[in-house]
N, C-alpha and C positions, 0 to 999 in steps of 0.2 A: 363490730361494724362501727365506723366513725359516723355517728348520728349528725354531726354538724355539716356533713356533705349533702344531706338530703333535706328537702323542703318539708316532707311529711312521711308518714308511715307507708303510704301507698308507693311513693317514689323509692323508699328504702326497700320495699318488697320487690319492686321491679328490678332494682340493681342486684339484689340478692339472687334473684332468679337468673340474671345474666351471669353472675359469678358461678352458679351451679352448672349452667350450660357450658361455660368455658372449661370448667374443671372436667366435665364429662368428655368433652370433645378433645381435650389435650392430654387427658390422663394425668392431670396434676391435681393434688388435693385442694379442695376449696379453701382451706386455711392458708395455703400458699398462694393461691390466686388472689384472694381478697386484698392483701396489702398492695400488690402491684396494681390491681384494678382501681383501688381508691387513690393511689398516688397519681395515676394517669387521669382519673376523673377530676381530681383537684386541679391538675395542670390545665385541663381542657376547660374547666369552669372559669378559670381566670381569664381566658381568651375569648370565650363564647359570648356572643351577643344574643343569640337565640339558642335556648337550651333544650328544645323539643327532642332533638335526636342525639343528645349526649350519650345516653345509654348505649345506643347502637354504635356510635363512633368509638366509644371507650371499649366496648366489648370486642369490636373488630381489631383495634390496636393491641389489646392485651393478648388476644388469641394469636395474632401474628407474631408478637414477641415470644410467647411461650412456645409456639411451633418452631420458630427459628432457634430458640435456645435448646430445644430437645431434638433437633434434627442432627443426624450423624454428620460428621465433618466430611467435606468433599474429599473424595479419594479414599476414605476409610471404608473397609468392608463392613457391610451391615449385618452379615451373618457368616459364620464359618462353615465351610463345606467339609464333609467327612473325608 
């Protein structure tokens, strides 16, 4: 975890919990979610004037990206019939 992104241990724990929730909901390992989450968080921190809801916005964006990346391609069969 990139400690420079977080103001304190409490904030780091909050973001770590968000990473765990995203991993569980998208079926992606937390080790794979973390770098994407931290990259998006860093981008959002640069632009944000109010940081209260950054964890929520970051989590939502990461989850959308991971869901889109793991979605089957349009027109491709999702399962084979016997």
